[in-house]
PDB file of N, CA, C and O in Angstrom:
ATOM      1  N   SER A   1     101.540 103.539  94.520  1.00  0.00           N
ATOM      2  CA  SER A   1     101.069 102.181  94.318  1.00  0.00           C
ATOM      3  C   SER A   1     101.569 101.313  95.469  1.00  0.00           C
ATOM      4  O   SER A   1     102.750 101.339  95.814  1.00  0.00           O
ATOM      5  N   ALA A   2     100.663 100.555  96.050  1.00  0.00           N
ATOM      6  CA  ALA A   2     101.011  99.622  97.125  1.00  0.00           C
ATOM      7  C   ALA A   2     100.256  98.317  96.875  1.00  0.00           C
ATOM      8  O   ALA A   2      99.208  98.312  96.230  1.00  0.00           O
ATOM      9  N   ALA A   3     100.793  97.220  97.387  1.00  0.00           N
ATOM     10  CA  ALA A   3     100.157  95.921  97.212  1.00  0.00           C
ATOM     11  C   ALA A   3      98.726  95.943  97.738  1.00  0.00           C
ATOM     12  O   ALA A   3      98.466  96.461  98.824  1.00  0.00           O
ATOM     13  N   GLY A   4      97.799  95.380  96.964  1.00  0.00           N
ATOM     14  CA  GLY A   4      96.402  95.285  97.377  1.00  0.00           C
ATOM     15  C   GLY A   4      96.171  94.058  98.235  1.00  0.00           C
ATOM     16  O   GLY A   4      97.119  93.358  98.590  1.00  0.00           O
ATOM     17  N   THR A   5      94.918  93.791  98.572  1.00  0.00           N
ATOM     18  CA  THR A   5      94.602  92.667  99.455  1.00  0.00           C
ATOM     19  C   THR A   5      94.579  91.333  98.721  1.00  0.00           C
ATOM     20  O   THR A   5      94.858  90.297  99.325  1.00  0.00           O
ATOM     21  N   ALA A   6      94.252  91.333  97.433  1.00  0.00           N
ATOM     22  CA  ALA A   6      94.185  90.088  96.666  1.00  0.00           C
ATOM     23  C   ALA A   6      95.390  89.975  95.736  1.00  0.00           C
ATOM     24  O   ALA A   6      95.966  90.982  95.325  1.00  0.00           O
ATOM     25  N   GLN A   7      95.759  88.753  95.414  1.00  0.00           N
ATOM     26  CA  GLN A   7      96.881  88.526  94.505  1.00  0.00           C
ATOM     27  C   GLN A   7      96.626  89.246  93.176  1.00  0.00           C
ATOM     28  O   GLN A   7      95.548  89.131  92.594  1.00  0.00           O
ATOM     29  N   GLY A   8      97.632  89.988  92.708  1.00  0.00           N
ATOM     30  CA  GLY A   8      97.537  90.713  91.450  1.00  0.00           C
ATOM     31  C   GLY A   8      96.927  92.101  91.554  1.00  0.00           C
ATOM     32  O   GLY A   8      96.857  92.824  90.560  1.00  0.00           O
ATOM     33  N   ASP A   9      96.486  92.481  92.748  1.00  0.00           N
ATOM     34  CA  ASP A   9      95.859  93.792  92.932  1.00  0.00           C
ATOM     35  C   ASP A   9      96.839  94.812  93.513  1.00  0.00           C
ATOM     36  O   ASP A   9      97.762  94.466  94.251  1.00  0.00           O
ATOM     37  N   THR A  10      96.612  96.068  93.160  1.00  0.00           N
ATOM     38  CA  THR A  10      97.370  97.185  93.695  1.00  0.00           C
ATOM     39  C   THR A  10      96.396  98.236  94.193  1.00  0.00           C
ATOM     40  O   THR A  10      95.285  98.351  93.676  1.00  0.00           O
ATOM     41  N   VAL A  11      96.804  99.001  95.193  1.00  0.00           N
ATOM     42  CA  VAL A  11      96.018 100.137  95.671  1.00  0.00           C
ATOM     43  C   VAL A  11      96.737 101.390  95.179  1.00  0.00           C
ATOM     44  O   VAL A  11      97.917 101.597  95.461  1.00  0.00           O
ATOM     45  N   LEU A  12      96.006 102.217  94.443  1.00  0.00           N
ATOM     46  CA  LEU A  12      96.572 103.449  93.905  1.00  0.00           C
ATOM     47  C   LEU A  12      95.968 104.640  94.633  1.00  0.00           C
ATOM     48  O   LEU A  12      94.750 104.731  94.785  1.00  0.00           O
ATOM     49  N   THR A  13      96.823 105.552  95.082  1.00  0.00           N
ATOM     50  CA  THR A  13      96.352 106.755  95.765  1.00  0.00           C
ATOM     51  C   THR A  13      96.964 107.995  95.110  1.00  0.00           C
ATOM     52  O   THR A  13      98.048 107.945  94.529  1.00  0.00           O
ATOM     53  N   THR A  14      96.242 109.095  95.224  1.00  0.00           N
ATOM     54  CA  THR A  14      96.707 110.369  94.690  1.00  0.00           C
ATOM     55  C   THR A  14      96.706 111.424  95.783  1.00  0.00           C
ATOM     56  O   THR A  14      96.032 111.290  96.805  1.00  0.00           O
ATOM     57  N   THR A  15      97.476 112.475  95.545  1.00  0.00           N
ATOM     58  CA  THR A  15      97.446 113.659  96.393  1.00  0.00           C
ATOM     59  C   THR A  15      97.203 114.842  95.476  1.00  0.00           C
ATOM     60  O   THR A  15      98.061 115.144  94.647  1.00  0.00           O
ATOM     61  N   PRO A  16      96.082 115.521  95.585  1.00  0.00           N
ATOM     62  CA  PRO A  16      95.014 115.331  96.562  1.00  0.00           C
ATOM     63  C   PRO A  16      94.220 114.051  96.280  1.00  0.00           C
ATOM     64  O   PRO A  16      94.274 113.503  95.179  1.00  0.00           O
ATOM     65  N   ALA A  17      93.493 113.593  97.282  1.00  0.00           N
ATOM     66  CA  ALA A  17      92.719 112.353  97.145  1.00  0.00           C
ATOM     67  C   ALA A  17      91.473 112.542  96.288  1.00  0.00           C
ATOM     68  O   ALA A  17      90.961 111.576  95.722  1.00  0.00           O
ATOM     69  N   SER A  18      90.981 113.768  96.188  1.00  0.00           N
ATOM     70  CA  SER A  18      89.793 114.065  95.385  1.00  0.00           C
ATOM     71  C   SER A  18      90.146 115.130  94.351  1.00  0.00           C
ATOM     72  O   SER A  18      90.953 116.019  94.624  1.00  0.00           O
ATOM     73  N   PRO A  19      89.544 115.043  93.165  1.00  0.00           N
ATOM     74  CA  PRO A  19      89.815 116.066  92.154  1.00  0.00           C
ATOM     75  C   PRO A  19      89.202 117.404  92.548  1.00  0.00           C
ATOM     76  O   PRO A  19      88.268 117.451  93.348  1.00  0.00           O
ATOM     77  N   ILE A  20      89.723 118.486  91.991  1.00  0.00           N
ATOM     78  CA  ILE A  20      89.164 119.801  92.266  1.00  0.00           C
ATOM     79  C   ILE A  20      87.790 119.923  91.604  1.00  0.00           C
ATOM     80  O   ILE A  20      87.441 119.119  90.740  1.00  0.00           O
ATOM     81  N   ALA A  21      87.020 120.921  92.006  1.00  0.00           N
ATOM     82  CA  ALA A  21      85.668 121.113  91.475  1.00  0.00           C
ATOM     83  C   ALA A  21      85.701 121.214  89.957  1.00  0.00           C
ATOM     84  O   ALA A  21      86.542 121.913  89.392  1.00  0.00           O
ATOM     85  N   GLY A  22      84.784 120.514  89.304  1.00  0.00           N
ATOM     86  CA  GLY A  22      84.676 120.548  87.859  1.00  0.00           C
ATOM     87  C   GLY A  22      85.615 119.591  87.147  1.00  0.00           C
ATOM     88  O   GLY A  22      85.706 119.600  85.920  1.00  0.00           O
ATOM     89  N   CYS A  23      86.320 118.757  87.924  1.00  0.00           N
ATOM     90  CA  CYS A  23      87.277 117.821  87.343  1.00  0.00           C
ATOM     91  C   CYS A  23      87.003 116.402  87.822  1.00  0.00           C
ATOM     92  O   CYS A  23      86.230 116.191  88.756  1.00  0.00           O
ATOM     93  N   LYS A  24      87.643 115.431  87.176  1.00  0.00           N
ATOM     94  CA  LYS A  24      87.589 114.038  87.611  1.00  0.00           C
ATOM     95  C   LYS A  24      88.947 113.407  87.337  1.00  0.00           C
ATOM     96  O   LYS A  24      89.726 113.908  86.526  1.00  0.00           O
ATOM     97  N   PHE A  25      89.220 112.295  88.028  1.00  0.00           N
ATOM     98  CA  PHE A  25      90.434 111.524  87.798  1.00  0.00           C
ATOM     99  C   PHE A  25      90.159 110.429  86.773  1.00  0.00           C
ATOM    100  O   PHE A  25      89.081 109.835  86.758  1.00  0.00           O
ATOM    101  N   VAL A  26      91.152 110.167  85.911  1.00  0.00           N
ATOM    102  CA  VAL A  26      91.128 109.053  84.976  1.00  0.00           C
ATOM    103  C   VAL A  26      92.505 108.399  84.999  1.00  0.00           C
ATOM    104  O   VAL A  26      93.483 109.018  85.418  1.00  0.00           O
ATOM    105  N   TYR A  27      92.581 107.142  84.545  1.00  0.00           N
ATOM    106  CA  TYR A  27      93.873 106.463  84.533  1.00  0.00           C
ATOM    107  C   TYR A  27      94.016 105.558  83.319  1.00  0.00           C
ATOM    108  O   TYR A  27      93.043 105.166  82.676  1.00  0.00           O
ATOM    109  N   SER A  28      95.293 105.241  83.035  1.00  0.00           N
ATOM    110  CA  SER A  28      95.636 104.279  82.008  1.00  0.00           C
ATOM    111  C   SER A  28      96.963 103.662  82.417  1.00  0.00           C
ATOM    112  O   SER A  28      97.716 104.261  83.185  1.00  0.00           O
ATOM    113  N   TYR A  29      97.257 102.463  81.908  1.00  0.00           N
ATOM    114  CA  TYR A  29      98.514 101.811  82.268  1.00  0.00           C
ATOM    115  C   TYR A  29      99.062 101.021  81.096  1.00  0.00           C
ATOM    116  O   TYR A  29      98.364 100.758  80.117  1.00  0.00           O
ATOM    117  N   GLY A  30     100.327 100.648  81.218  1.00  0.00           N
ATOM    118  CA  GLY A  30     100.950  99.860  80.160  1.00  0.00           C
ATOM    119  C   GLY A  30     102.405  99.576  80.472  1.00  0.00           C
ATOM    120  O   GLY A  30     102.868  99.820  81.587  1.00  0.00           O
ATOM    121  N   GLN A  31     103.130  99.059  79.488  1.00  0.00           N
ATOM    122  CA  GLN A  31     104.547  98.711  79.682  1.00  0.00           C
ATOM    123  C   GLN A  31     105.416  99.953  79.753  1.00  0.00           C
ATOM    124  O   GLN A  31     106.544  99.898  80.241  1.00  0.00           O
ATOM    125  N   SER A  32     104.891 101.085  79.264  1.00  0.00           N
ATOM    126  CA  SER A  32     105.534 102.379  79.457  1.00  0.00           C
ATOM    127  C   SER A  32     104.449 103.324  79.973  1.00  0.00           C
ATOM    128  O   SER A  32     103.259 103.066  79.792  1.00  0.00           O
ATOM    129  N   ALA A  33     104.856 104.400  80.607  1.00  0.00           N
ATOM    130  CA  ALA A  33     103.881 105.306  81.214  1.00  0.00           C
ATOM    131  C   ALA A  33     103.074 106.031  80.133  1.00  0.00           C
ATOM    132  O   ALA A  33     103.653 106.729  79.302  1.00  0.00           O
ATOM    133  N   PRO A  34     101.744 105.875  80.133  1.00  0.00           N
ATOM    134  CA  PRO A  34     100.913 106.601  79.171  1.00  0.00           C
ATOM    135  C   PRO A  34     101.088 108.116  79.348  1.00  0.00           C
ATOM    136  O   PRO A  34     101.275 108.597  80.466  1.00  0.00           O
ATOM    137  N   GLU A  35     101.027 108.856  78.248  1.00  0.00           N
ATOM    138  CA  GLU A  35     101.219 110.311  78.265  1.00  0.00           C
ATOM    139  C   GLU A  35      99.923 111.035  78.627  1.00  0.00           C
ATOM    140  O   GLU A  35      98.852 110.708  78.116  1.00  0.00           O
ATOM    141  N   ALA A  36     100.036 112.016  79.512  1.00  0.00           N
ATOM    142  CA  ALA A  36      98.916 112.893  79.864  1.00  0.00           C
ATOM    143  C   ALA A  36      99.505 114.274  80.117  1.00  0.00           C
ATOM    144  O   ALA A  36      99.792 114.635  81.258  1.00  0.00           O
ATOM    145  N   THR A  37      99.680 115.034  79.061  1.00  0.00           N
ATOM    146  CA  THR A  37     100.322 116.335  79.135  1.00  0.00           C
ATOM    147  C   THR A  37      99.317 117.405  79.541  1.00  0.00           C
ATOM    148  O   THR A  37      98.236 117.503  78.961  1.00  0.00           O
ATOM    149  N   VAL A  38      99.679 118.206  80.539  1.00  0.00           N
ATOM    150  CA  VAL A  38      98.812 119.299  80.996  1.00  0.00           C
ATOM    151  C   VAL A  38      98.480 120.189  79.799  1.00  0.00           C
ATOM    152  O   VAL A  38      99.363 120.581  79.036  1.00  0.00           O
ATOM    153  N   GLY A  39      97.189 120.500  79.648  1.00  0.00           N
ATOM    154  CA  GLY A  39      96.718 121.342  78.556  1.00  0.00           C
ATOM    155  C   GLY A  39      96.221 120.564  77.348  1.00  0.00           C
ATOM    156  O   GLY A  39      95.552 121.128  76.482  1.00  0.00           O
ATOM    157  N   SER A  40      96.542 119.267  77.278  1.00  0.00           N
ATOM    158  CA  SER A  40      96.084 118.461  76.149  1.00  0.00           C
ATOM    159  C   SER A  40      94.704 117.873  76.452  1.00  0.00           C
ATOM    160  O   SER A  40      94.299 117.796  77.612  1.00  0.00           O
ATOM    161  N   VAL A  41      93.991 117.464  75.414  1.00  0.00           N
ATOM    162  CA  VAL A  41      92.684 116.815  75.559  1.00  0.00           C
ATOM    163  C   VAL A  41      92.917 115.320  75.684  1.00  0.00           C
ATOM    164  O   VAL A  41      93.661 114.728  74.901  1.00  0.00           O
ATOM    165  N   LEU A  42      92.272 114.711  76.682  1.00  0.00           N
ATOM    166  CA  LEU A  42      92.473 113.294  76.973  1.00  0.00           C
ATOM    167  C   LEU A  42      91.123 112.584  76.968  1.00  0.00           C
ATOM    168  O   LEU A  42      90.227 112.952  77.728  1.00  0.00           O
ATOM    169  N   THR A  43      90.970 111.568  76.115  1.00  0.00           N
ATOM    170  CA  THR A  43      89.723 110.807  76.063  1.00  0.00           C
ATOM    171  C   THR A  43      90.043 109.318  76.049  1.00  0.00           C
ATOM    172  O   THR A  43      91.153 108.914  75.703  1.00  0.00           O
ATOM    173  N   GLY A  44      89.055 108.504  76.432  1.00  0.00           N
ATOM    174  CA  GLY A  44      89.185 107.058  76.355  1.00  0.00           C
ATOM    175  C   GLY A  44      89.873 106.408  77.543  1.00  0.00           C
ATOM    176  O   GLY A  44      90.131 105.204  77.513  1.00  0.00           O
ATOM    177  N   TRP A  45      90.175 107.164  78.581  1.00  0.00           N
ATOM    178  CA  TRP A  45      90.802 106.581  79.766  1.00  0.00           C
ATOM    179  C   TRP A  45      89.722 106.131  80.735  1.00  0.00           C
ATOM    180  O   TRP A  45      88.564 106.531  80.618  1.00  0.00           O
ATOM    181  N   ASN A  46      90.115 105.287  81.705  1.00  0.00           N
ATOM    182  CA  ASN A  46      89.193 104.738  82.699  1.00  0.00           C
ATOM    183  C   ASN A  46      89.017 105.688  83.881  1.00  0.00           C
ATOM    184  O   ASN A  46      89.957 106.378  84.277  1.00  0.00           O
ATOM    185  N   VAL A  47      87.809 105.719  84.439  1.00  0.00           N
ATOM    186  CA  VAL A  47      87.538 106.527  85.637  1.00  0.00           C
ATOM    187  C   VAL A  47      88.367 105.982  86.802  1.00  0.00           C
ATOM    188  O   VAL A  47      88.464 104.768  86.984  1.00  0.00           O
ATOM    189  N   PHE A  48      88.957 106.873  87.583  1.00  0.00           N
ATOM    190  CA  PHE A  48      89.855 106.513  88.684  1.00  0.00           C
ATOM    191  C   PHE A  48      89.307 107.025  90.000  1.00  0.00           C
ATOM    192  O   PHE A  48      88.780 108.134  90.072  1.00  0.00           O
ATOM    193  N   THR A  49      89.435 106.199  91.060  1.00  0.00           N
ATOM    194  CA  THR A  49      89.104 106.594  92.426  1.00  0.00           C
ATOM    195  C   THR A  49      90.330 106.360  93.298  1.00  0.00           C
ATOM    196  O   THR A  49      90.814 105.233  93.397  1.00  0.00           O
ATOM    197  N   SER A  50      90.836 107.415  93.931  1.00  0.00           N
ATOM    198  CA  SER A  50      92.007 107.290  94.792  1.00  0.00           C
ATOM    199  C   SER A  50      91.710 106.373  95.971  1.00  0.00           C
ATOM    200  O   SER A  50      90.669 106.497  96.617  1.00  0.00           O
ATOM    201  N   GLY A  51      92.628 105.454  96.248  1.00  0.00           N
ATOM    202  CA  GLY A  51      92.482 104.518  97.353  1.00  0.00           C
ATOM    203  C   GLY A  51      91.802 103.217  96.973  1.00  0.00           C
ATOM    204  O   GLY A  51      91.699 102.310  97.799  1.00  0.00           O
ATOM    205  N   ALA A  52      91.335 103.111  95.738  1.00  0.00           N
ATOM    206  CA  ALA A  52      90.666 101.890  95.280  1.00  0.00           C
ATOM    207  C   ALA A  52      91.705 100.857  94.831  1.00  0.00           C
ATOM    208  O   ALA A  52      92.864 101.188  94.583  1.00  0.00           O
ATOM    209  N   GLN A  53      91.264  99.604  94.733  1.00  0.00           N
ATOM    210  CA  GLN A  53      92.132  98.522  94.265  1.00  0.00           C
ATOM    211  C   GLN A  53      91.914  98.290  92.777  1.00  0.00           C
ATOM    212  O   GLN A  53      90.791  98.340  92.275  1.00  0.00           O
ATOM    213  N   TYR A  54      93.014  98.036  92.092  1.00  0.00           N
ATOM    214  CA  TYR A  54      92.993  97.792  90.652  1.00  0.00           C
ATOM    215  C   TYR A  54      93.833  96.556  90.360  1.00  0.00           C
ATOM    216  O   TYR A  54      94.831  96.307  91.036  1.00  0.00           O
ATOM    217  N   THR A  55      93.432  95.783  89.359  1.00  0.00           N
ATOM    218  CA  THR A  55      94.201  94.612  88.956  1.00  0.00           C
ATOM    219  C   THR A  55      95.151  95.030  87.836  1.00  0.00           C
ATOM    220  O   THR A  55      94.778  95.076  86.664  1.00  0.00           O
ATOM    221  N   ILE A  56      96.389  95.334  88.229  1.00  0.00           N
ATOM    222  CA  ILE A  56      97.450  95.741  87.308  1.00  0.00           C
ATOM    223  C   ILE A  56      98.716  95.044  87.784  1.00  0.00           C
ATOM    224  O   ILE A  56      99.016  95.066  88.978  1.00  0.00           O
ATOM    225  N   ALA A  57      99.455  94.434  86.888  1.00  0.00           N
ATOM    226  CA  ALA A  57     100.640  93.655  87.257  1.00  0.00           C
ATOM    227  C   ALA A  57     101.792  94.526  87.742  1.00  0.00           C
ATOM    228  O   ALA A  57     101.972  95.658  87.294  1.00  0.00           O
ATOM    229  N   THR A  58     102.570  93.967  88.673  1.00  0.00           N
ATOM    230  CA  THR A  58     103.796  94.618  89.142  1.00  0.00           C
ATOM    231  C   THR A  58     104.696  94.910  87.947  1.00  0.00           C
ATOM    232  O   THR A  58     104.838  94.089  87.041  1.00  0.00           O
ATOM    233  N   GLY A  59     105.295  96.087  87.964  1.00  0.00           N
ATOM    234  CA  GLY A  59     106.216  96.487  86.909  1.00  0.00           C
ATOM    235  C   GLY A  59     105.566  97.264  85.777  1.00  0.00           C
ATOM    236  O   GLY A  59     106.264  97.888  84.978  1.00  0.00           O
ATOM    237  N   GLN A  60     104.218  97.237  85.693  1.00  0.00           N
ATOM    238  CA  GLN A  60     103.526  98.072  84.710  1.00  0.00           C
ATOM    239  C   GLN A  60     103.618  99.532  85.186  1.00  0.00           C
ATOM    240  O   GLN A  60     103.880  99.793  86.360  1.00  0.00           O
ATOM    241  N   TYR A  61     103.407 100.446  84.289  1.00  0.00           N
ATOM    242  CA  TYR A  61     103.384 101.867  84.626  1.00  0.00           C
ATOM    243  C   TYR A  61     101.957 102.357  84.556  1.00  0.00           C
ATOM    244  O   TYR A  61     101.221 102.019  83.628  1.00  0.00           O
ATOM    245  N   VAL A  62     101.559 103.161  85.545  1.00  0.00           N
ATOM    246  CA  VAL A  62     100.210 103.717  85.556  1.00  0.00           C
ATOM    247  C   VAL A  62     100.316 105.241  85.616  1.00  0.00           C
ATOM    248  O   VAL A  62     101.134 105.797  86.348  1.00  0.00           O
ATOM    249  N   THR A  63      99.470 105.896  84.829  1.00  0.00           N
ATOM    250  CA  THR A  63      99.376 107.354  84.838  1.00  0.00           C
ATOM    251  C   THR A  63      97.969 107.720  85.261  1.00  0.00           C
ATOM    252  O   THR A  63      96.992 107.184  84.736  1.00  0.00           O
ATOM    253  N   VAL A  64      97.867 108.643  86.220  1.00  0.00           N
ATOM    254  CA  VAL A  64      96.582 109.181  86.654  1.00  0.00           C
ATOM    255  C   VAL A  64      96.566 110.645  86.241  1.00  0.00           C
ATOM    256  O   VAL A  64      97.527 111.378  86.476  1.00  0.00           O
ATOM    257  N   ALA A  65      95.468 111.062  85.626  1.00  0.00           N
ATOM    258  CA  ALA A  65      95.322 112.454  85.210  1.00  0.00           C
ATOM    259  C   ALA A  65      94.045 113.036  85.810  1.00  0.00           C
ATOM    260  O   ALA A  65      93.042 112.340  85.967  1.00  0.00           O
ATOM    261  N   MET A  66      94.103 114.328  86.142  1.00  0.00           N
ATOM    262  CA  MET A  66      92.915 115.071  86.540  1.00  0.00           C
ATOM    263  C   MET A  66      92.495 115.859  85.306  1.00  0.00           C
ATOM    264  O   MET A  66      93.261 116.664  84.776  1.00  0.00           O
ATOM    265  N   ILE A  67      91.250 115.610  84.851  1.00  0.00           N
ATOM    266  CA  ILE A  67      90.778 116.302  83.654  1.00  0.00           C
ATOM    267  C   ILE A  67      89.508 117.090  83.952  1.00  0.00           C
ATOM    268  O   ILE A  67      88.729 116.732  84.835  1.00  0.00           O
ATOM    269  N   ASN A  68      89.318 118.165  83.202  1.00  0.00           N
ATOM    270  CA  ASN A  68      88.104 118.961  83.289  1.00  0.00           C
ATOM    271  C   ASN A  68      86.959 118.131  82.716  1.00  0.00           C
ATOM    272  O   ASN A  68      87.080 117.600  81.612  1.00  0.00           O
ATOM    273  N   VAL A  69      85.845 118.010  83.451  1.00  0.00           N
ATOM    274  CA  VAL A  69      84.745 117.148  83.010  1.00  0.00           C
ATOM    275  C   VAL A  69      84.048 117.675  81.759  1.00  0.00           C
ATOM    276  O   VAL A  69      83.461 116.888  81.017  1.00  0.00           O
ATOM    277  N   SER A  70      84.095 118.963  81.507  1.00  0.00           N
ATOM    278  CA  SER A  70      83.435 119.544  80.335  1.00  0.00           C
ATOM    279  C   SER A  70      84.281 119.469  79.075  1.00  0.00           C
ATOM    280  O   SER A  70      83.763 119.224  77.985  1.00  0.00           O
ATOM    281  N   THR A  71      85.593 119.682  79.227  1.00  0.00           N
ATOM    282  CA  THR A  71      86.470 119.809  78.059  1.00  0.00           C
ATOM    283  C   THR A  71      87.434 118.640  77.878  1.00  0.00           C
ATOM    284  O   THR A  71      88.029 118.496  76.809  1.00  0.00           O
ATOM    285  N   SER A  72      87.600 117.801  78.903  1.00  0.00           N
ATOM    286  CA  SER A  72      88.572 116.691  78.924  1.00  0.00           C
ATOM    287  C   SER A  72      90.019 117.173  78.836  1.00  0.00           C
ATOM    288  O   SER A  72      90.908 116.398  78.482  1.00  0.00           O
ATOM    289  N   VAL A  73      90.259 118.438  79.151  1.00  0.00           N
ATOM    290  CA  VAL A  73      91.616 118.985  79.157  1.00  0.00           C
ATOM    291  C   VAL A  73      92.312 118.568  80.452  1.00  0.00           C
ATOM    292  O   VAL A  73      91.739 118.659  81.538  1.00  0.00           O
ATOM    293  N   VAL A  74      93.561 118.107  80.317  1.00  0.00           N
ATOM    294  CA  VAL A  74      94.350 117.668  81.468  1.00  0.00           C
ATOM    295  C   VAL A  74      94.751 118.875  82.313  1.00  0.00           C
ATOM    296  O   VAL A  74      95.331 119.836  81.808  1.00  0.00           O
ATOM    297  N   VAL A  75      94.432 118.811  83.614  1.00  0.00           N
ATOM    298  CA  VAL A  75      94.774 119.856  84.573  1.00  0.00           C
ATOM    299  C   VAL A  75      96.048 119.477  85.320  1.00  0.00           C
ATOM    300  O   VAL A  75      96.865 120.343  85.633  1.00  0.00           O
ATOM    301  N   ALA A  76      96.222 118.188  85.607  1.00  0.00           N
ATOM    302  CA  ALA A  76      97.400 117.684  86.319  1.00  0.00           C
ATOM    303  C   ALA A  76      97.544 116.202  86.024  1.00  0.00           C
ATOM    304  O   ALA A  76      96.568 115.535  85.679  1.00  0.00           O
ATOM    305  N   SER A  77      98.763 115.684  86.159  1.00  0.00           N
ATOM    306  CA  SER A  77      98.952 114.248  85.962  1.00  0.00           C
ATOM    307  C   SER A  77     100.199 113.781  86.698  1.00  0.00           C
ATOM    308  O   SER A  77     101.058 114.580  87.072  1.00  0.00           O
ATOM    309  N   GLY A  78     100.277 112.480  86.895  1.00  0.00           N
ATOM    310  CA  GLY A  78     101.440 111.866  87.518  1.00  0.00           C
ATOM    311  C   GLY A  78     101.453 110.395  87.189  1.00  0.00           C
ATOM    312  O   GLY A  78     100.428 109.830  86.808  1.00  0.00           O
ATOM    313  N   ASN A  79     102.617 109.762  87.335  1.00  0.00           N
ATOM    314  CA  ASN A  79     102.692 108.331  87.070  1.00  0.00           C
ATOM    315  C   ASN A  79     103.626 107.648  88.038  1.00  0.00           C
ATOM    316  O   ASN A  79     104.423 108.289  88.723  1.00  0.00           O
ATOM    317  N   THR A  80     103.513 106.316  88.083  1.00  0.00           N
ATOM    318  CA  THR A  80     104.334 105.515  88.975  1.00  0.00           C
ATOM    319  C   THR A  80     104.442 104.097  88.413  1.00  0.00           C
ATOM    320  O   THR A  80     103.710 103.711  87.502  1.00  0.00           O
ATOM    321  N   THR A  81     105.367 103.344  88.977  1.00  0.00           N
ATOM    322  CA  THR A  81     105.491 101.936  88.661  1.00  0.00           C
ATOM    323  C   THR A  81     104.624 101.158  89.632  1.00  0.00           C
ATOM    324  O   THR A  81     104.641 101.433  90.831  1.00  0.00           O
ATOM    325  N   VAL A  82     103.868 100.193  89.136  1.00  0.00           N
ATOM    326  CA  VAL A  82     102.912  99.444  89.940  1.00  0.00           C
ATOM    327  C   VAL A  82     103.605  98.406  90.824  1.00  0.00           C
ATOM    328  O   VAL A  82     104.534  97.718  90.400  1.00  0.00           O
ATOM    329  N   THR A  83     103.124  98.316  92.063  1.00  0.00           N
ATOM    330  CA  THR A  83     103.483  97.242  92.987  1.00  0.00           C
ATOM    331  C   THR A  83     102.180  96.513  93.311  1.00  0.00           C
ATOM    332  O   THR A  83     101.294  97.074  93.955  1.00  0.00           O
ATOM    333  N   ALA A  84     102.068  95.267  92.864  1.00  0.00           N
ATOM    334  CA  ALA A  84     100.851  94.486  93.116  1.00  0.00           C
ATOM    335  C   ALA A  84     101.127  93.405  94.154  1.00  0.00           C
ATOM    336  O   ALA A  84     102.283  93.070  94.411  1.00  0.00           O
ATOM    337  N   ASN A  85     100.076  92.862  94.748  1.00  0.00           N
ATOM    338  CA  ASN A  85     100.180  91.763  95.697  1.00  0.00           C
ATOM    339  C   ASN A  85     100.689  90.530  94.950  1.00  0.00           C
ATOM    340  O   ASN A  85     100.069  90.077  93.988  1.00  0.00           O
ATOM    341  N   ALA A  86     101.813  89.996  95.398  1.00  0.00           N
ATOM    342  CA  ALA A  86     102.429  88.845  94.727  1.00  0.00           C
ATOM    343  C   ALA A  86     101.805  87.520  95.142  1.00  0.00           C
ATOM    344  O   ALA A  86     102.113  86.482  94.557  1.00  0.00           O
ATOM    345  N   GLY A  87     100.934  87.545  96.144  1.00  0.00           N
ATOM    346  CA  GLY A  87     100.316  86.308  96.624  1.00  0.00           C
ATOM    347  C   GLY A  87     101.326  85.471  97.383  1.00  0.00           C
ATOM    348  O   GLY A  87     102.376  85.959  97.800  1.00  0.00           O
ATOM    349  N   GLY A  88     101.006  84.262  97.547  1.00  0.00           N
ATOM    350  CA  GLY A  88     102.005  83.440  98.163  1.00  0.00           C
ATOM    351  C   GLY A  88     101.557  82.682  99.310  1.00  0.00           C
ATOM    352  O   GLY A  88     102.341  81.946  99.908  1.00  0.00           O
TER     353      GLY A  88
END
């Protein structure tokens, strides 16, 4: 997570930058890191694009998961504390 261009925005990136074939990235955030356990089924999260800007406040926790598009099973996940543009 790095400060975005607009106040309150953050840029989130993943490694790898693109999901593997048959998968997609999704994300969720909150005051604690949302759970995305490898092998579990994950639904209801937002579609994620690595390198895009998101409006999430500094200090929130964001989790990005790579899920199988057919089964919604988590293949990989990671989380971080958000750093947003403080403006000024």
